[in-house]
MIDO-551750 format. One record per residue (C-alpha): residue in one letter; x, y, z. Coordinates in Angstrom, 1 decimal, padded with zeros to 4 digits, always signed. Layout:
# residues N
<site "A", <X, Y, Z>>
...
This chain:
# residues 557
<site "M", <-049.9, +008.0, +047.1>>
<site "I", <-053.7, +007.9, +047.7>>
<site "K", <-055.5, +008.9, +050.9>>
<site "I", <-059.2, +008.2, +051.5>>
<site "R", <-061.0, +010.1, +054.3>>
<site "F", <-064.5, +009.1, +055.4>>
<site "L", <-066.6, +012.1, +056.5>>
<site "G", <-070.3, +011.0, +056.1>>
<site "A", <-072.6, +008.1, +056.1>>
<site "V", <-070.2, +006.2, +058.4>>
<site "D", <-072.3, +006.2, +061.6>>
<site "G", <-075.6, +005.7, +059.7>>
<site "V", <-077.0, +006.2, +056.2>>
<site "T", <-077.2, +009.9, +055.7>>
<site "G", <-074.6, +012.7, +054.9>>
<site "S", <-072.6, +010.7, +052.4>>
<site "C", <-069.2, +012.3, +051.9>>
<site "H", <-065.8, +010.9, +051.3>>
<site "V", <-062.5, +012.7, +050.3>>
<site "I", <-059.8, +011.1, +048.2>>
<site "E", <-056.4, +012.9, +048.1>>
<site "F", <-054.3, +012.0, +045.1>>
<site "N", <-051.1, +013.9, +044.1>>
<site "D", <-052.0, +017.5, +044.4>>
<site "K", <-055.8, +016.9, +043.8>>
<site "L", <-058.7, +016.6, +046.2>>
<site "I", <-061.7, +014.5, +045.0>>
<site "L", <-065.1, +014.4, +046.8>>
<site "L", <-067.4, +011.4, +046.5>>
<site "D", <-070.9, +012.8, +047.2>>
<site "C", <-071.8, +015.7, +049.4>>
<site "G", <-075.1, +014.6, +051.1>>
<site "L", <-077.4, +016.2, +053.7>>
<site "Y", <-077.6, +014.7, +057.2>>
<site "Q", <-081.1, +013.6, +058.2>>
<site "G", <-082.7, +012.3, +061.4>>
<site "K", <-080.5, +012.1, +064.5>>
<site "D", <-077.5, +013.7, +062.7>>
<site "E", <-079.2, +016.7, +061.1>>
<site "E", <-077.4, +019.2, +063.3>>
<site "L", <-074.2, +018.2, +061.6>>
<site "N", <-075.4, +020.1, +058.5>>
<site "Y", <-074.6, +023.3, +060.3>>
<site "A", <-071.0, +022.3, +061.2>>
<site "E", <-068.1, +023.6, +059.1>>
<site "F", <-066.8, +021.1, +056.5>>
<site "E", <-063.8, +019.1, +057.7>>
<site "F", <-062.0, +020.5, +054.6>>
<site "N", <-061.8, +023.8, +052.7>>
<site "P", <-064.5, +023.6, +050.0>>
<site "A", <-062.3, +025.9, +047.8>>
<site "D", <-059.6, +023.2, +047.8>>
<site "I", <-061.8, +020.5, +046.2>>
<site "D", <-061.0, +020.0, +042.6>>
<site "Y", <-063.6, +017.4, +041.5>>
<site "L", <-066.9, +016.1, +043.0>>
<site "F", <-068.1, +012.7, +041.7>>
<site "L", <-071.8, +012.5, +042.5>>
<site "S", <-073.3, +008.9, +042.6>>
<site "H", <-077.0, +010.0, +042.5>>
<site "S", <-079.5, +012.7, +043.3>>
<site "H", <-081.0, +011.6, +046.6>>
<site "I", <-080.6, +014.4, +049.1>>
<site "D", <-078.5, +012.3, +051.5>>
<site "H", <-075.9, +012.2, +048.7>>
<site "S", <-076.4, +015.5, +047.0>>
<site "G", <-078.1, +017.8, +049.5>>
<site "R", <-075.1, +019.8, +050.7>>
<site "I", <-073.7, +020.7, +047.3>>
<site "P", <-075.2, +024.2, +047.3>>
<site "L", <-073.6, +024.7, +050.7>>
<site "L", <-070.3, +023.5, +049.4>>
<site "V", <-070.5, +026.1, +046.6>>
<site "K", <-071.6, +028.7, +049.0>>
<site "K", <-068.5, +028.0, +051.0>>
<site "G", <-066.1, +028.4, +048.1>>
<site "F", <-066.2, +025.3, +045.9>>
<site "K", <-065.2, +026.1, +042.3>>
<site "G", <-064.4, +022.7, +040.9>>
<site "T", <-066.3, +020.4, +038.5>>
<site "I", <-069.2, +018.1, +039.5>>
<site "Y", <-069.3, +014.9, +037.4>>
<site "C", <-072.5, +012.9, +037.4>>
<site "S", <-074.9, +011.1, +035.0>>
<site "K", <-077.3, +013.2, +032.9>>
<site "P", <-080.5, +011.9, +034.7>>
<site "T", <-078.8, +012.8, +038.0>>
<site "Y", <-078.2, +016.3, +036.8>>
<site "D", <-081.8, +016.6, +035.6>>
<site "L", <-083.1, +015.4, +039.0>>
<site "C", <-080.8, +017.6, +041.0>>
<site "E", <-082.2, +020.6, +039.2>>
<site "V", <-085.6, +019.9, +040.9>>
<site "M", <-084.5, +018.1, +044.1>>
<site "L", <-082.0, +020.7, +045.3>>
<site "L", <-084.4, +023.6, +044.6>>
<site "D", <-087.0, +021.7, +046.6>>
<site "S", <-084.5, +021.2, +049.4>>
<site "A", <-083.7, +024.9, +049.4>>
<site "H", <-087.4, +025.7, +049.6>>
<site "I", <-087.6, +023.5, +052.7>>
<site "Q", <-084.6, +025.2, +054.2>>
<site "E", <-086.0, +028.6, +053.6>>
<site "A", <-089.5, +027.7, +054.9>>
<site "E", <-088.1, +026.1, +058.1>>
<site "A", <-085.9, +029.2, +058.7>>
<site "E", <-088.9, +031.5, +058.2>>
<site "W", <-091.0, +029.4, +060.6>>
<site "K", <-088.3, +029.4, +063.3>>
<site "N", <-087.8, +033.1, +062.9>>
<site "R", <-091.5, +033.9, +063.3>>
<site "K", <-091.3, +032.0, +066.7>>
<site "A", <-088.0, +033.7, +067.5>>
<site "K", <-089.4, +037.2, +067.0>>
<site "R", <-092.3, +036.5, +069.3>>
<site "S", <-090.0, +035.2, +072.0>>
<site "G", <-087.1, +037.6, +071.5>>
<site "K", <-084.7, +034.9, +070.5>>
<site "P", <-081.9, +035.2, +067.8>>
<site "L", <-082.9, +034.8, +064.2>>
<site "V", <-081.5, +032.0, +062.0>>
<site "D", <-080.4, +031.8, +058.4>>
<site "P", <-081.4, +028.9, +056.0>>
<site "L", <-078.6, +026.4, +055.4>>
<site "Y", <-078.8, +027.6, +051.7>>
<site "T", <-081.3, +029.3, +049.4>>
<site "Q", <-082.7, +028.7, +046.0>>
<site "A", <-080.3, +031.3, +044.6>>
<site "D", <-077.4, +029.2, +046.0>>
<site "V", <-078.8, +026.1, +044.2>>
<site "H", <-078.9, +028.0, +040.9>>
<site "D", <-075.3, +029.1, +041.5>>
<site "S", <-074.2, +025.5, +042.2>>
<site "L", <-075.8, +024.0, +039.0>>
<site "R", <-073.3, +025.8, +036.8>>
<site "F", <-070.5, +023.5, +038.1>>
<site "F", <-072.2, +020.3, +037.0>>
<site "K", <-070.8, +018.4, +034.0>>
<site "P", <-073.2, +015.5, +033.1>>
<site "V", <-071.7, +012.4, +031.4>>
<site "L", <-073.2, +009.3, +029.8>>
<site "Y", <-073.2, +005.8, +031.3>>
<site "G", <-070.2, +003.9, +030.1>>
<site "Q", <-068.4, +007.0, +028.9>>
<site "I", <-064.7, +006.9, +029.8>>
<site "V", <-063.8, +010.4, +031.0>>
<site "K", <-060.2, +011.5, +031.3>>
<site "V", <-060.4, +014.0, +034.2>>
<site "D", <-056.7, +014.8, +034.1>>
<site "D", <-053.5, +013.1, +033.0>>
<site "D", <-053.5, +010.8, +036.0>>
<site "L", <-057.2, +010.3, +036.7>>
<site "T", <-059.9, +008.6, +034.6>>
<site "V", <-063.5, +007.8, +035.6>>
<site "R", <-066.5, +005.9, +034.3>>
<site "F", <-070.1, +006.0, +035.5>>
<site "S", <-072.2, +002.8, +035.2>>
<site "D", <-075.8, +002.2, +036.1>>
<site "A", <-076.3, +001.3, +039.8>>
<site "G", <-080.0, +000.4, +039.4>>
<site "H", <-080.9, +002.3, +042.6>>
<site "I", <-082.9, +005.2, +041.2>>
<site "L", <-082.9, +007.0, +037.8>>
<site "G", <-079.4, +008.1, +037.0>>
<site "S", <-077.7, +006.4, +040.0>>
<site "S", <-074.2, +005.4, +039.3>>
<site "I", <-071.4, +003.1, +040.2>>
<site "I", <-068.2, +005.1, +039.9>>
<site "E", <-065.0, +003.5, +038.7>>
<site "M", <-061.8, +005.5, +039.2>>
<site "W", <-058.3, +004.8, +037.8>>
<site "F", <-055.4, +006.5, +039.5>>
<site "K", <-052.1, +006.5, +037.7>>
<site "D", <-049.8, +006.4, +040.8>>
<site "E", <-046.1, +006.4, +039.8>>
<site "N", <-045.5, +003.2, +037.8>>
<site "E", <-048.9, +001.5, +038.4>>
<site "V", <-052.6, +002.2, +038.0>>
<site "I", <-054.8, +001.7, +041.1>>
<site "K", <-058.5, +001.2, +040.6>>
<site "I", <-061.0, +002.3, +043.2>>
<site "V", <-064.7, +001.6, +042.8>>
<site "Y", <-067.4, +003.5, +044.7>>
<site "S", <-070.7, +001.6, +044.6>>
<site "G", <-072.9, +004.5, +045.5>>
<site "D", <-076.3, +003.0, +046.4>>
<site "L", <-076.9, -000.3, +044.7>>
<site "G", <-080.3, -001.4, +043.6>>
<site "M", <-082.1, -004.7, +043.6>>
<site "K", <-082.2, -006.9, +040.5>>
<site "E", <-085.4, -007.0, +038.3>>
<site "K", <-086.8, -003.7, +039.7>>
<site "P", <-089.4, -001.9, +037.7>>
<site "L", <-088.3, +000.8, +035.2>>
<site "L", <-084.6, +000.5, +036.0>>
<site "K", <-081.8, -001.8, +034.7>>
<site "D", <-080.0, -004.2, +037.1>>
<site "P", <-076.8, -002.8, +038.7>>
<site "A", <-073.9, -003.0, +036.3>>
<site "A", <-071.4, -005.8, +036.7>>
<site "I", <-067.9, -004.4, +037.3>>
<site "D", <-065.0, -006.5, +036.1>>
<site "S", <-062.2, -005.6, +038.6>>
<site "A", <-061.1, -003.3, +041.4>>
<site "D", <-058.2, -003.0, +043.8>>
<site "Y", <-060.4, -001.4, +046.4>>
<site "V", <-064.2, -000.9, +046.8>>
<site "I", <-066.1, +001.7, +048.8>>
<site "M", <-069.4, +000.0, +049.3>>
<site "E", <-072.8, +000.7, +050.8>>
<site "S", <-074.3, -001.7, +053.4>>
<site "T", <-077.8, -000.3, +054.1>>
<site "Y", <-079.4, -003.8, +054.2>>
<site "G", <-076.2, -005.7, +054.8>>
<site "D", <-077.8, -007.9, +057.5>>
<site "R", <-081.1, -008.8, +056.0>>
<site "E", <-082.9, -010.1, +052.9>>
<site "H", <-085.9, -008.5, +051.2>>
<site "K", <-089.2, -010.1, +050.5>>
<site "D", <-090.0, -011.0, +046.9>>
<site "V", <-091.2, -008.0, +044.9>>
<site "E", <-094.4, -009.8, +043.7>>
<site "Q", <-095.1, -010.8, +047.3>>
<site "A", <-094.7, -007.2, +048.4>>
<site "E", <-097.0, -006.0, +045.6>>
<site "Q", <-099.7, -008.4, +046.7>>
<site "Q", <-099.3, -007.3, +050.3>>
<site "L", <-099.7, -003.7, +049.3>>
<site "I", <-102.9, -004.4, +047.4>>
<site "D", <-104.3, -006.5, +050.3>>
<site "I", <-103.7, -003.6, +052.7>>
<site "I", <-105.4, -001.1, +050.3>>
<site "L", <-108.5, -003.2, +049.9>>
<site "K", <-108.8, -004.1, +053.6>>
<site "T", <-108.4, -000.4, +054.6>>
<site "A", <-110.9, +000.8, +052.0>>
<site "E", <-113.5, -001.8, +053.1>>
<site "R", <-113.5, -000.2, +056.6>>
<site "G", <-113.8, +003.3, +055.2>>
<site "G", <-110.2, +004.4, +055.7>>
<site "S", <-107.4, +005.9, +053.6>>
<site "V", <-104.0, +004.5, +053.0>>
<site "I", <-101.1, +007.0, +053.6>>
<site "I", <-097.8, +006.0, +051.9>>
<site "P", <-094.8, +008.1, +052.9>>
<site "S", <-092.6, +007.8, +049.8>>
<site "F", <-089.4, +009.2, +048.5>>
<site "A", <-090.3, +011.6, +045.7>>
<site "V", <-087.7, +010.2, +043.4>>
<site "G", <-087.7, +006.5, +042.6>>
<site "R", <-090.0, +005.0, +045.1>>
<site "T", <-093.1, +007.1, +044.1>>
<site "Q", <-092.6, +006.2, +040.4>>
<site "E", <-092.1, +002.5, +041.4>>
<site "I", <-095.4, +002.5, +043.4>>
<site "I", <-097.2, +004.1, +040.5>>
<site "Y", <-095.7, +001.4, +038.2>>
<site "H", <-097.0, -001.4, +040.4>>
<site "L", <-100.5, +000.1, +040.8>>
<site "N", <-100.6, +000.6, +037.0>>
<site "K", <-100.7, -003.2, +036.6>>
<site "Y", <-104.1, -003.3, +038.4>>
<site "Y", <-105.6, +000.0, +037.4>>
<site "D", <-104.8, -000.1, +033.8>>
<site "K", <-105.8, -003.7, +033.0>>
<site "K", <-108.4, -004.0, +030.3>>
<site "L", <-112.0, -004.4, +031.7>>
<site "S", <-112.3, -007.7, +029.8>>
<site "E", <-109.2, -009.0, +031.6>>
<site "A", <-109.8, -007.5, +035.0>>
<site "G", <-110.7, -009.7, +037.9>>
<site "E", <-112.6, -009.0, +041.1>>
<site "R", <-109.6, -007.5, +042.9>>
<site "E", <-108.7, -005.1, +040.0>>
<site "N", <-112.3, -003.9, +039.7>>
<site "R", <-112.5, -003.2, +043.4>>
<site "L", <-109.1, -001.5, +043.4>>
<site "R", <-109.7, +000.8, +040.4>>
<site "K", <-112.6, +002.5, +042.2>>
<site "I", <-110.1, +003.8, +044.9>>
<site "P", <-108.5, +007.1, +043.8>>
<site "V", <-104.8, +007.5, +044.0>>
<site "Y", <-103.3, +010.9, +044.8>>
<site "V", <-099.7, +011.8, +044.4>>
<site "D", <-099.4, +014.8, +046.7>>
<site "S", <-095.8, +016.0, +046.2>>
<site "P", <-094.9, +018.7, +043.7>>
<site "L", <-091.3, +017.3, +043.8>>
<site "A", <-092.6, +013.8, +042.9>>
<site "I", <-094.6, +015.3, +040.0>>
<site "K", <-091.5, +017.1, +038.6>>
<site "A", <-089.4, +014.0, +039.2>>
<site "T", <-091.9, +011.9, +037.2>>
<site "E", <-091.6, +014.3, +034.3>>
<site "V", <-087.8, +013.9, +034.5>>
<site "F", <-088.3, +010.1, +034.4>>
<site "A", <-090.3, +010.5, +031.2>>
<site "R", <-087.6, +012.6, +029.6>>
<site "N", <-085.0, +009.9, +030.4>>
<site "A", <-086.8, +006.8, +029.2>>
<site "H", <-083.7, +005.8, +027.2>>
<site "V", <-082.2, +004.4, +030.5>>
<site "F", <-085.3, +002.4, +031.4>>
<site "D", <-085.2, -001.4, +031.5>>
<site "E", <-086.6, -003.5, +028.6>>
<site "E", <-090.0, -004.1, +030.1>>
<site "A", <-090.7, -000.4, +030.7>>
<site "R", <-089.5, +000.5, +027.2>>
<site "D", <-091.8, -002.2, +025.8>>
<site "Y", <-094.8, -000.6, +027.6>>
<site "L", <-093.9, +002.8, +026.1>>
<site "M", <-093.5, +001.4, +022.6>>
<site "K", <-097.0, -000.1, +022.8>>
<site "G", <-098.4, +003.3, +023.7>>
<site "D", <-098.9, +002.5, +027.4>>
<site "N", <-097.4, +005.0, +029.8>>
<site "P", <-096.4, +002.9, +032.8>>
<site "L", <-096.4, +006.0, +035.0>>
<site "Y", <-100.0, +007.0, +034.4>>
<site "F", <-103.4, +005.3, +034.7>>
<site "E", <-107.0, +006.3, +035.1>>
<site "N", <-107.9, +007.5, +038.6>>
<site "L", <-104.4, +008.6, +039.2>>
<site "H", <-104.3, +012.3, +040.3>>
<site "F", <-101.3, +014.6, +040.7>>
<site "I", <-101.8, +017.3, +043.4>>
<site "Q", <-100.1, +020.6, +042.9>>
<site "S", <-101.6, +023.3, +045.0>>
<site "V", <-101.6, +023.6, +048.8>>
<site "E", <-105.4, +024.1, +048.6>>
<site "E", <-105.9, +020.8, +046.8>>
<site "S", <-103.6, +019.1, +049.3>>
<site "K", <-105.6, +020.3, +052.2>>
<site "M", <-108.9, +019.2, +050.7>>
<site "L", <-107.7, +015.6, +050.7>>
<site "N", <-107.9, +015.6, +054.5>>
<site "F", <-111.5, +017.0, +054.5>>
<site "S", <-112.8, +014.2, +052.2>>
<site "N", <-114.1, +011.0, +053.8>>
<site "E", <-113.8, +008.8, +050.8>>
<site "P", <-111.3, +005.9, +051.0>>
<site "K", <-108.2, +006.9, +049.0>>
<site "I", <-104.5, +006.3, +048.6>>
<site "I", <-102.3, +009.3, +049.3>>
<site "I", <-098.6, +009.0, +048.2>>
<site "S", <-096.6, +011.9, +049.6>>
<site "S", <-093.1, +012.9, +050.5>>
<site "S", <-090.8, +013.0, +052.3>>
<site "G", <-090.2, +009.2, +052.6>>
<site "M", <-088.9, +009.4, +056.2>>
<site "C", <-091.7, +011.9, +057.2>>
<site "E", <-089.2, +014.6, +058.1>>
<site "A", <-090.6, +017.4, +055.9>>
<site "G", <-093.2, +018.2, +053.2>>
<site "R", <-096.9, +017.5, +052.9>>
<site "I", <-096.7, +014.0, +054.4>>
<site "K", <-096.6, +015.5, +057.9>>
<site "H", <-100.0, +017.1, +057.3>>
<site "H", <-101.5, +013.8, +056.1>>
<site "L", <-100.1, +011.9, +059.1>>
<site "K", <-101.4, +014.6, +061.4>>
<site "H", <-105.0, +014.2, +060.0>>
<site "N", <-105.0, +010.4, +059.5>>
<site "L", <-102.6, +008.8, +062.0>>
<site "W", <-105.1, +009.0, +064.9>>
<site "K", <-107.9, +007.3, +062.8>>
<site "K", <-108.3, +003.5, +063.5>>
<site "E", <-109.8, +002.9, +060.1>>
<site "C", <-106.7, +004.3, +058.3>>
<site "S", <-103.4, +002.6, +057.4>>
<site "V", <-099.8, +004.0, +057.0>>
<site "V", <-097.6, +002.0, +054.7>>
<site "F", <-093.8, +002.5, +054.8>>
<site "V", <-092.1, +001.4, +051.6>>
<site "G", <-088.6, +002.6, +052.2>>
<site "Y", <-085.8, +002.8, +054.8>>
<site "Q", <-086.4, +004.9, +057.9>>
<site "A", <-083.2, +006.3, +059.4>>
<site "E", <-082.7, +006.5, +063.1>>
<site "G", <-084.1, +009.7, +064.7>>
<site "T", <-086.7, +010.3, +061.9>>
<site "L", <-090.4, +010.6, +062.5>>
<site "G", <-091.0, +007.6, +060.2>>
<site "R", <-088.6, +005.4, +062.3>>
<site "R", <-090.4, +006.4, +065.6>>
<site "I", <-093.8, +005.4, +064.1>>
<site "L", <-092.4, +002.2, +062.6>>
<site "D", <-090.7, +001.3, +066.0>>
<site "G", <-094.2, +001.4, +067.6>>
<site "A", <-094.5, +004.9, +069.2>>
<site "K", <-097.9, +005.3, +070.7>>
<site "E", <-097.8, +009.1, +070.3>>
<site "V", <-095.8, +011.4, +068.1>>
<site "K", <-095.4, +015.2, +067.8>>
<site "I", <-096.3, +016.5, +064.4>>
<site "L", <-096.2, +020.2, +063.5>>
<site "G", <-096.3, +021.0, +067.2>>
<site "E", <-099.2, +018.8, +068.1>>
<site "D", <-099.3, +015.5, +069.9>>
<site "I", <-100.9, +012.9, +067.7>>
<site "R", <-102.0, +009.4, +068.9>>
<site "V", <-101.0, +006.5, +066.7>>
<site "N", <-104.2, +004.5, +066.1>>
<site "A", <-103.9, +003.7, +062.4>>
<site "E", <-102.5, +000.3, +061.3>>
<site "I", <-098.8, +000.6, +060.6>>
<site "Y", <-097.1, -001.6, +057.9>>
<site "D", <-093.6, -002.0, +056.7>>
<site "V", <-093.5, -003.4, +053.1>>
<site "E", <-089.8, -004.1, +052.5>>
<site "G", <-090.0, -005.6, +049.1>>
<site "F", <-090.1, -002.2, +047.4>>
<site "S", <-086.7, -001.2, +048.7>>
<site "S", <-084.4, +000.4, +046.1>>
<site "H", <-081.4, -000.8, +048.0>>
<site "A", <-079.8, -004.2, +047.4>>
<site "D", <-080.2, -006.6, +050.3>>
<site "K", <-077.4, -008.8, +051.8>>
<site "K", <-077.7, -011.4, +049.0>>
<site "G", <-077.7, -008.7, +046.3>>
<site "L", <-074.6, -006.9, +047.8>>
<site "I", <-072.6, -010.2, +048.0>>
<site "N", <-073.7, -011.2, +044.5>>
<site "W", <-072.6, -007.9, +043.1>>
<site "L", <-069.1, -008.5, +044.6>>
<site "K", <-069.1, -012.0, +043.2>>
<site "N", <-069.4, -010.6, +039.7>>
<site "F", <-065.9, -009.1, +039.9>>
<site "S", <-063.6, -011.3, +037.7>>
<site "E", <-060.7, -009.8, +039.7>>
<site "K", <-061.8, -009.6, +043.3>>
<site "P", <-060.9, -006.4, +045.2>>
<site "K", <-058.2, -006.7, +047.9>>
<site "K", <-060.1, -004.6, +050.4>>
<site "V", <-063.7, -003.4, +050.8>>
<site "F", <-064.6, -000.3, +052.9>>
<site "L", <-068.1, -000.5, +054.2>>
<site "V", <-070.1, +002.7, +054.6>>
<site "H", <-073.8, +003.8, +054.4>>
<site "G", <-075.3, +001.5, +057.0>>
<site "E", <-076.1, +001.1, +060.7>>
<site "S", <-073.5, -000.7, +062.8>>
<site "E", <-075.3, -004.1, +062.8>>
<site "A", <-075.7, -004.0, +059.0>>
<site "K", <-072.0, -003.2, +058.4>>
<site "E", <-070.7, -005.8, +060.8>>
<site "G", <-073.0, -008.5, +059.5>>
<site "L", <-072.1, -007.8, +055.9>>
<site "A", <-068.4, -007.7, +056.7>>
<site "K", <-068.5, -011.2, +058.2>>
<site "E", <-070.5, -012.6, +055.2>>
<site "I", <-068.1, -011.1, +052.7>>
<site "N", <-065.1, -012.4, +054.5>>
<site "D", <-066.6, -015.9, +055.0>>
<site "I", <-068.0, -016.3, +051.5>>
<site "L", <-065.5, -014.4, +049.4>>
<site "G", <-062.4, -014.2, +051.6>>
<site "I", <-062.2, -010.4, +051.2>>
<site "E", <-061.1, -008.3, +054.2>>
<site "C", <-063.6, -005.5, +055.0>>
<site "L", <-062.8, -002.3, +056.8>>
<site "I", <-065.4, -000.3, +058.7>>
<site "P", <-064.3, +003.3, +058.9>>
<site "A", <-065.2, +005.5, +061.8>>
<site "Y", <-066.1, +009.2, +061.3>>
<site "N", <-063.2, +011.3, +060.1>>
<site "T", <-060.8, +008.3, +059.8>>
<site "A", <-058.3, +008.3, +056.9>>
<site "Y", <-056.5, +005.4, +055.1>>
<site "E", <-053.4, +005.5, +053.0>>
<site "V", <-053.5, +003.2, +050.0>>
<site "R", <-050.1, +001.9, +049.2>>
<site "G", <-050.0, +000.0, +045.9>>
<site "K", <-052.6, -002.6, +045.0>>
<site "A", <-052.9, -004.4, +048.4>>
<site "E", <-051.6, -002.4, +051.3>>
<site "V", <-053.9, -000.1, +053.4>>
<site "K", <-052.8, +001.7, +056.5>>
<site "E", <-054.9, +003.8, +058.8>>
<site "I", <-053.3, +007.2, +059.3>>
<site "D", <-053.7, +010.1, +061.7>>
<site "V", <-055.7, +013.0, +060.3>>
<site "A", <-053.9, +016.3, +060.8>>
<site "G", <-055.0, +017.9, +064.0>>
<site "R", <-057.0, +014.9, +065.0>>
<site "E", <-056.4, +015.3, +068.7>>
<site "E", <-057.6, +018.9, +068.5>>
<site "L", <-060.6, +017.7, +066.5>>
<site "E", <-061.6, +015.3, +069.3>>
<site "V", <-061.7, +018.2, +071.7>>
<site "S", <-063.0, +021.0, +069.6>>
<site "G", <-063.9, +019.5, +066.3>>
<site "Q", <-066.9, +020.0, +064.1>>
<site "V", <-069.2, +017.6, +066.0>>
<site "E", <-068.3, +019.2, +069.3>>
<site "R", <-068.7, +022.7, +067.9>>
<site "V", <-072.3, +021.9, +067.0>>
<site "Y", <-073.1, +021.0, +070.6>>
<site "I", <-071.2, +024.1, +071.9>>
<site "E", <-073.3, +026.2, +069.6>>
<site "K", <-076.4, +024.5, +070.9>>
<site "L", <-075.3, +025.1, +074.5>>
<site "K", <-074.9, +028.8, +073.7>>
<site "N", <-078.4, +029.0, +072.1>>
<site "E", <-079.9, +027.2, +075.1>>
<site "I", <-078.2, +029.6, +077.5>>
<site "V", <-079.6, +032.6, +075.5>>
<site "N", <-083.1, +031.0, +075.5>>
<site "I", <-082.9, +030.5, +079.3>>
<site "K", <-081.8, +034.1, +079.8>>
<site "H", <-084.9, +035.3, +077.8>>
<site "L", <-087.1, +033.0, +079.9>>
<site "I", <-085.7, +034.3, +083.2>>
<site "E", <-086.1, +038.0, +082.0>>
<site "N", <-089.8, +037.3, +081.1>>
<site "A", <-090.4, +035.5, +084.4>>
<site "L", <-088.9, +038.4, +086.4>>
<site "K", <-091.0, +040.9, +084.5>>
<site "L", <-094.2, +038.8, +085.3>>
<site "I", <-093.2, +038.5, +089.0>>
<site "E", <-092.6, +042.3, +089.2>>
<site "E", <-096.0, +043.0, +087.7>>
<site "Y", <-097.6, +040.5, +090.1>>
<site "L", <-096.0, +042.1, +093.2>>
<site "N", <-097.1, +045.6, +092.1>>
<site "S", <-100.7, +044.4, +091.6>>
<site "D", <-103.2, +045.2, +094.3>>
<site "N", <-105.3, +042.2, +093.6>>
<site "V", <-104.4, +038.5, +093.4>>
<site "D", <-104.7, +037.7, +089.7>>
<site "M", <-104.8, +033.9, +089.0>>
<site "E", <-104.1, +034.4, +085.3>>
<site "K", <-100.8, +036.2, +086.2>>
<site "Y", <-100.0, +033.5, +088.8>>
<site "R", <-100.6, +030.9, +086.1>>
<site "K", <-098.2, +032.7, +083.7>>
<site "I", <-095.5, +033.0, +086.4>>
<site "N", <-095.9, +029.3, +087.3>>
<site "N", <-095.7, +028.2, +083.7>>
<site "S", <-092.6, +030.3, +083.1>>
<site "L", <-090.8, +028.9, +086.1>>
<site "L", <-091.7, +025.3, +085.0>>
<site "E", <-090.4, +026.1, +081.5>>
<site "I", <-087.1, +027.4, +082.9>>
<site "E", <-086.8, +024.3, +085.1>>
<site "S", <-087.3, +022.1, +082.0>>
<site "K", <-084.7, +024.1, +079.9>>
<site "V", <-082.2, +023.9, +082.8>>
<site "M", <-082.7, +020.1, +082.8>>
<site "D", <-082.2, +020.0, +079.0>>
<site "L", <-079.0, +022.0, +079.3>>
<site "T", <-077.7, +019.7, +082.1>>
<site "I", <-078.3, +016.7, +079.9>>
<site "L", <-076.7, +018.3, +076.8>>
<site "S", <-073.6, +019.6, +078.7>>
<site "G", <-073.1, +016.1, +080.2>>
<site "R", <-073.2, +014.2, +076.9>>
């Protein structure tokens, strides 16, 4: 008997995590970090005991799929993590970068906490935790059939999403029959630079499938490329810089690849646009993106034919003249004190952390500048707020006016669109009986479910958070109660997060009241009316009022 439990990327696109229970084994599909509106869930306890997980099958290295692995190990996981070799290579640098961010944010919060007398916080995990987790990885090759145990076999195939991304096929020997479940991971678009197209899968009984762009179709890649060049030239003509928030892994290398076509063209072949463009310097300001680009170079054997042809001719598609990689913080800061028109490609792609926040802080208010989004922006992220038309945003504690031109160039997406997802399913010679849709907003999942049912006649299930399904044979699926579900609805992990937040807010208000009472006492004991003391008391009381309102809203959720 097989049970599938959905614990992440079900109410959005972050925190991918699904548990398969089979015989006496527990298998985890991805263990990703929550981002944007759901990031507080990272601090909740896992809905399972990490020490009980036998195997983790990792689809790819993006943090929303891999980012809680060090936490999983920290909490007791001792199993084996299977993934492709490029995914392992990328996780080495990406998880360390994530840990660095966790440590830096904790340090920043603790500096503020010490000044205000608030409780200190610990990072979610540290770089030491990452090093500890890497010893549990077991990289495999694409197409390699791996016998995990007597009743479970897996195969990783290229998903075409980012370097090393995988479609995971799993064969479960259940009594007298073999049941095949396919996990799509994140599927890429066909004919993307550097990467091969998503592999065609011949058959499956059940598919767990992403749906990020399940309700829309992308622009043509060449059209998107032309749009990007037009934006760059137009912005440079008015003396502005182009800021491109970009995922350090995959998207940054793809943008470099596209720009290479224009910057690296021979002078004798270059036209007017190429000559204008090659004068504009391009800065990749992301230590992680630089390390990731090096990993790409070490794994060129999985590139597509076009990229390998470039390399065979001695033309590195990930480098061109006037491309500069920025390492130090000092160099990064200097970019914002230079008035020359330039292109700055920086992470994170959703503007939630990293150097991109500094570049937005210094350029978002300038009318001559442009901000170009080239990837998905999840709900609750800074990138999504800017893209949705916010007139003002808070960045690094400062209110910044949005005056720059904002663009969304969708053609560079590394996710398959509605058409691509349906075509991938069409390639199955033996169609799956059921498809579970995950990793998408509600509208995307519902729209894709209808299309799949109408076109292919396949029933789609859209799991809610912490729902479980029992797979009986090759065609029967039944939703089952999760043990302790009623208790979870009252005091489960999601609720515990908010209870902890309530406790913290109460502690904060207590400190504010103590400070306000101290100021009032000083004021009453003073012989003279001191306007500065009055101002401090007034501000403290207003802050308490604001915190009480926040607490009221939070407790009434």
